[in-house]
N, C-alpha and C positions, 0 to 999 in steps of 0.2 A: 263400314263407313270410312271414307277417306278423311285423312286429317287435312286441315286447312293449311294454307301457306304460312310458313314460319316468318314472323316479322322481327325486325331489329328492335332492341330495347329502346324505350323512350328516353331521351336525354333533354336536359334543359338547355336553354339558349346560351347559358354561360354559368360558370361555377361561381357561387357566392363565397365570401370569406367565411371559412369554418371557424368554430371556436378553437382557440389554441389548446393544445394538449396539456400545457403547463397549468392552465386554469383548473382543469378537472383534477390533475394529479395533485396540485397544492391543496385543493378542497378535501380530497380523500385523505391525504396525509395529515391534515389538521384533525379530521375526525378520528383517525387512528391514534394520533397523539393524545387526544382527549380520552379515548378508550383505554390507552395505556395507563394513564394516571388514575382512572376510575378503578381499574383492576389492582393497581399498586396500593391504592387506599384501602380496598377491601382486605388485601393480604396483610397490610400493616395493622389494620384494626383487629383482625383475628389473632395475629401474633401477640398483640399487646393487651388482649382482653383479659387473660388470666393474671398477668402481673398487675394490671390496674385494679382488678377485683381484689386481689390479695393485699395490695398496699393501701388502697383508698376506699374500697367498697364497691359493690356492684353498680351503685347509682352513677358513679363517675364514668362508666362505660357509655352512658347516654350522651356524654359530651366528649367526643373523640378529639380532645385537644392534642393529646400525644400523637395520634396518627396523623393529624393535620400538620403538625410541625415537622415530623419525620418525612411526610410526603413533600413538604416544601424543600427539604434537603435533596430528595431525589429529583424533584422538578428542576432544581438548579443544575444537577448533573446532566439531565436529559436535554435541557436547553443548550448547555455547553457542548454536548456531543452533536446535537442537531446542527449547530452552527458550524461545525468542523467536518461534516460528512464529506467524504470523497470516495470515488469508485476506482480511481487509477492506483496502480501499485507504485509505491514510492520507496522501494527497497534500495538502500544505499549500496555502493559498490563493495564495501568491506564492513567487517564487524566494528572496527574502530570508528569509521565514518558514521556508522549507525549510532554509536554511543554519542558522538559529537552532535549529530543532527537531531536526535530524539531525546537524549537525556541531558546533556550539557548544553541546553538551549533555552530560549525564552518560552517555547511551547510547554516544556516540562514545568517551568515555574507557574505558568497559568493553570496547568492541570493540578499542581500541588495546592494552589490556593483554593480552587473550587472544591477539591476533595477534603481539604482541611476544614472548610466551612461545614460540609456535610457531616464530617466526623465529630466535630464539636457539638452539634445538635444531638447526635446519638449518645455521646459521652455524658451529656447533661442528664438525659433521662435514665441512662444506665446507672449512674451514680445515685440518682434519687431513689432507686429501688432498693438500695442497700445502706443500712445505717453505718456500716463500717467504712463507707466511702463518703461520709458527709464532709463538708468543708472544715468543720471544727471537731476536735476530739471531745468525747463526753467529759463534763466537768461538774464540780460541785457548785453550790450557790455562791460561795465566797471566792471561787477561783476565777482567774482570767482565762479567756479563751486561748486555745492553742491550735495552730494550723495542723491539719491532718495531711501528713506527707503521702499517704496512700492516694488521696485525691489529686495531689500534685503529680504523682507518678502516672496516674491515668491520663492526665492531659499531655504529658510528655509522650506517652505511648500513642496517643491520638495522632500526634505529628509524625511519629515513626510509621504508623500504619498508613497514613495518607501518603507519605513519601514512598513506601514500598509499592502500594497499589498504583500510584501515579507512574512509577517507573515501569511497572508491568503494563499499564495502559499505553504508555508511549512506545515502549520497546516493541510490542506486538501490533502497534498501530490499530487500535480498536476503532478509530474513526473511519477506517476503510470498511465498506459494506459490500455485500453481495446479496442480490435479491433472492428470496426463498422461492422454491418451486413446489413446496409441499401444499397439499390441499386439506390438511387436517385442521381441526379446530385449534385456535390459538391457545386456549387453556390446556389442551392436551400436550401441546409442544412446551408450554411452561413447565408442566409436571415432568416432562422428559429432561428438562434442563436442570432439575433440582440436583440430581446425582453429580453431574460434572461440577456444579457450583459448590456442592459440599466438599468434593475432593480438592478443588482449588483453595477453598477457604481453610481447610485443614492444613494443607501444605504451606500456605502463606502465613498462617498463624504460628506454626512451628518455627518458621524462619524469623518472624517478627519477635516472638517472645524470647527465643534463644539468643538472638543478637542483642535484644534490648536488655535482658537481665544480666548478660555476661560482659557486654562491651559498652553499649551506648549509655545506659543509665548510670553506671558507676563513674563514667567520665563527666557527665553533665549534671550529676546529682546536686552538687553544691551550688552551681550557678543557677539552676532552675529553682532551687529552694530559696536562695536569697532574692531572686526575682519575684517569686510568688509572695514572699513575706512583704516585700515593698508594696506590691499591688494591694494585698489584703489590708495592710496597715493604712494605706491611703484611703481605702474604702470604708474602713471601720473607725476612722479617727473621731468622728462625732457620734459614735454609737456606744452607749454605756453598757448595753447588754452583751455586745460582742467585742468589747475592747480586747485587743490582742496582747498576749503575754510578751514581755520584752525579751525573753530567752529565744535564742536562735538554734537551740539544740535540736538535732534531727532524731527521728525514731530509729530503733535498731534496723539494720539493713534488711532482714527477711520481710519482704513485702508481698502483697497478694498475687502470687503467681497464678492461682486459679482464676482470679478476676481478669488478669492480663490475658490469659488464653481464651477465656469465654468471650471477653469483649472483642478481641481480635478476630475470633472465629465468626462472631455475629456481624461485625462490620464488613469483613471481607465477603461473607456470604450475601449480605444485602447488596453490596456494590456489584458483585458479579451477576446476581439474579437481575438487578436493574439493567445491566448491559444486555443480558440475554433477552429480557422482555422488550427492551428497545428494539433489538434486531427482529424479534418475532412479530411485533405489531407494526413497525414502520417500514419493514423491508419485506412485506408479504407479496410484493410483485404487483403486476398490472391487472389482477383479477380481484374485483371487489363485489362481494355478495354473489359470486357465481357468474359475473358478467365483466367483460373488458371495460377499461376506463372509457374508451372512446364511444361506447354504446350510449353514454349519457348525452351525447351531442346529437343535434339534428342532422349533421353530416358526419357520420362516424369515420368514414374513410378519409375525408379531408382533414379531420382532426388528427387522425393517426399520422398523416403525412407531416403535419406541423411538429409532431413529437419526434419523428425520425430526423428532422432537420434542426432540432434544438441543440446546436453545438455548444452554446454558452450555458446550457443547463444540463449537465451530464446525468443527474439523477432522473430528470424527466425523460431524457433520451433513452436511458437504460430501460425505463418502464415501457416506453413505446416499442423498443425492439423486442422485449419479452412478450408484449401483447401481440406483435406481429408473428412471432414464432408460435404463440398459442393459437392464433387464428388459423395459421397454415396447417396445424396439426389436428385441431379439435373442432373448429367452428365452420361447418359446411355452408351455413347461410352467408356469413361474411365472405367466405371464399368465392361463392357464386356472385355476390355483389361486385367483387373485384374483377372476376373474369368477365362479367357482362358490361363493365364500364368501358365504353368505346369513345367517350368524348375526349378530344385532344386537349392537353396531354392526359393520357389515360392514367388511372390510379396504379395499374400494374407497372407502367413504364417508370413512374416516379419511385415506386417501391424497389424495382429492380435496380435503378440507378443508385439509390441510397445504399442498398445492400452491397452492390458491387464496389461502390466507393469505399465502404468499410473494409471489404476483403482486400482491395488493392492497397489501402493504407497500411494494413497489417503486413502485407507482403513487402511493401517498401521499407518498413521498419527493419526487417531482417536483411534486406538488400543493403540499406545504407550502413548497417553496422559492419559490413565487410568491405565497403568501398574505400575507406582511408588506407587500409593496408594494401589493397590491390593497386590503388593509385600510386602509392609510394613505391611499390615494386616496379611499376611501369616507368616511373620517373627515373629511378636508379638505372634501369636497363638502358633507357634512352641516353642517359648521361655517359655511360661507359662505351657506347657504340661509336665508332669513328664516323665523322661526317662524310657523306659521299662526295662533297665538293672539295675535300682536302686532298692534298697531294699524297700519293702512296709512298713516296720516298721522303725521308726527312731532309730538311734544308740544311746545307752544310754551314757550320758555324766556324768562323776563323778564330783560332785560339790566340790569346794575347800573350806576348812574351814579357811584357812589363808586369809590374806589381798590380794585381787586380784590385787591390784595396786603395789604389791611388787614382783619383779622378783624371781622365784623359781629356776632359773638356775644360776649356778655359772660358769661364763666364766673365763678361765685362762687369757684371754686377755681382759682387761676392757678398753673400748674406752673412749675418753674424754666426749662424749655425755652421757654415762652411769654414769660417775662420777658427771656430772652436775645434772642429773635427781635424783641421789641418795641423793645429798646434799639438794635438795629442796623437797624431798618426805616426805609426812606426814605419820608416821607409823599408826596413828589412822584413817586416811582417812577422817578427818574432813574437811580439806581444799579441798580435792577432791570432797566431797559431795557438798560443796559450789559452786565449779566450775561447777559441773554437773547441779546444780540448775540454775546457770546463763545461761548455755547453753540451758537448757529447756526453760527458759524465752525468750532467744534470738530466739530460733526456733519458739516459739509461735508468737512472734512479727513479724518475717519474714513471717510466713505462713499467718497471718492476713493481712499483708501489700500486699502480692501477691494476696490474695483473693479479697481485695478491688481494687487492680489494675486491676484485671480481670473484675470486675463489671464496673469500670470506662471505661475500654477499650471497653466493649460491648456497653455501653451508647454512647461513642464517635463514635463507628463504625456505630451505627444506626442514628446518627445525620447528618445534612447536611454538617458539617465541614469536614467529611471524604470522601465525594463524589469524590473529585479529586484524592484521594489516593486508591480508591477501585480497586482491580483486578477483573474484571468482566468476566463472562463466554462468553459473546457476543464478547468481544475483543479476547479472546483465540480462539474461533471458527473461527473468521475472519483470524487469523494467520494460523490456521491449514488448512483452505480452501483457502489459498492464491493463489493456482494454479488451481482454479476450472474451468477456461476456457479450459485448457488441458483436464480435466476430462470430462466436458460436451461434448466436441467435440469427444473424444474417445468413449464414451458410445453411442452417437447418430450415429457415423460412423459405429460401429459394428452392431447396430440394423438395420440400413437401408441396409447395405450390405446383412445381412441375410434376410431381408424382400424382397428384389428384387431377391434374389438368386433362388427362386422357378421358376421364369419366365425367368431368364437370365443365370443362372449358369448351362450350359449344361453338364459340366463334374463333377459337384458336388464338386467343389474345396473348398467351404467354409462350406458346410453343415455338414461335419464331426466334425467341431469345435463347433457345437451348444451346446453339453453338457458342454464343458469346459467354454464357454462364459456365459451360464445361471447359472452355479455354481458360477462363480466369481461375477456375479451381485447379486445373492442371498446372498452370504457371505457379500458383501458390504452393502446391505440393512439391514441385521441382525446387522452388526456392527453399522450402523447409528442409528438403533432402540435402541440398548443397550446404546449408548451414549446419546440419547435423553431422555431415561427413567432415567438414573442415571449419569448425567454429573458431571465431577470432579470440583465441586464448590470450590472456594477459601474461606478461612475463612472471608475475608473482603467483600465478595459479599453478602451483607445483602439483597439487593433487590431481588435477585434470590431465596435466602432461604425463604424470606417472601412469595413470589409467590407460592413456593412449599408447604408451610405450609397452606396457605389460600385456594388454589385451589385443592391441592392434586394431581395435574397433572404436566407434564413436563414443563420446561421453554421454551418459544418460541424463537427459534434460527433461524433467517432468512436464514443465509448462509447454515446451515445444512439442512433446509427444501428444499432449492433449489437443493442441491446435491441429496437429497433423491428422490425428484420428478423426477429428470433427470434419475436416475437409475430405478425407478419404471416405468417410461414411456418406457424406452428401454426394460425392461423385459416384460412388458405387450405387447409391439409391437411384440416381438419375439414369445411369447406364442400364441397370437392371430393368427399370420401367420401360425404357425406349430401346431395348436391345433388338427388337424386331425391326425397328425403323432406322437403325444406325446407318445402313448403306445409303439411305436417302437423305441423310443430314450432312450438310457441308462442314465436316469437322477437320481441324488441322491435323497435320501428321503426328504431332506430339500427343494430341488427344486420342487419335486412333491407336497409337502405340500403347498408351495407358489403358485404353479399353481392352486391348488384346490380353492384358494381364489379368483381367477379371473373367475371361471366358471360361477358364478352368474352374473358377469358384462357383459359377452359377450353372 
């Protein structure tokens, strides 16, 4: 039985406005944010079950007041981080500038305030579980109350722990996120994060307690003790039962080191697990319950296009690019829908344009980073070259026999300056010669000083003292490749769409773009290779210069290698798939030369 004639797919008379990708992404993020706090509440309740039972009895576990208050402290931290999320790399050019921009700045103060609030909530419940940490010392019926310095030391430690973790938070820029690609259950990933969180909590606890017990608290002990006495006395002024003793004597110095370490360990572990869980739940990518975000729209492909163009919402755009990469690799139904869409402008043409725009933007970043030095070299060369219109022989200058320091022109109008100069001018030029001698000596001294200063600067630049001030090529490349997630998803999406097109693209929708895509990938690889061979090293980057002098090869740049490997993989995938048809594809000479390098590999 013969098959009937194949007809073109049905298309509507015009595209309707699709739901914006950001609407779906925001709704799913809110549901994940809610699930994050539900899970956090369960964990806090389980951790506080035994202490509450031992302290107040089992019936108080029916009223999870403690877990609710601690959850509120974590909620404040999560809201604070959610408001500051970013996906671009903001690596400063040097370690000292990183200290200035991340530690000695307003952002660190805000982080410190938020984490101090969370820490005080934890301190309150921790101290309530131990009688030795009560506000007042035990007393007899006829005695006045005495303030417990152990409780005061716990609040001082609270501030120290908040300051340490805030510095850790800002230094490593925990606000920067990368979408996860794992398909495991979130709770399984939470369990995997326990070991790293325990290791970090132990390390920070040792740093906190050791610095606090040996340096910080002995210095601020008296000030905080007097401050605490003033506050407690103002609060208990009208209380007969808790009237404070007039003595200001402090307790012996041995204070609860075991409480300090246990508290610091718990607070650091809780904060780090909170950040891990935030990343696990809110950065799970563009797949929700096994389906892409855009599948919830009546026009999935149109919604996906709105996400790829959401330049003002980077997090939404990142989800859209990850979904596009997922569809290109795993979703045959969505790929066929894109292949079979022939209504102008086609979905494929819009996807291809957005992906190539992302690739070109990354390539231009590495081009622009080298243009200032190249422009400066060209300008200098043009300046020292003689003008073609100039005479090849110099113009003869008639020497003067008179005193060259005496003006030969008689002006009808003599200014005040001319009168002053004429009154001090030496007709025999003896004094002028002396002045010229002084100027020559001064010039020699200044030249020698600058030469020595240059030598000292080189010695200082090569010493360990200059390490925090060095502008390194690694940090520069990290800033240039700040949006590499977009780039990697765009390259792999184009490569897989072309790879599957031989079997699924019935109408040849995407194959006519093969020359353009391969040409852009080849230009990008060539740009990365030029940058790798001759990176724009800063004068202070002594380590990179030494590596180039000793090895004679390029400096190892991890981010650049990752970008290059991604483009090379995509290019090789396309060439391997269409190797039989290369002779019939109008490729440029550079692309053909690049393809010839892969012949031996396949």
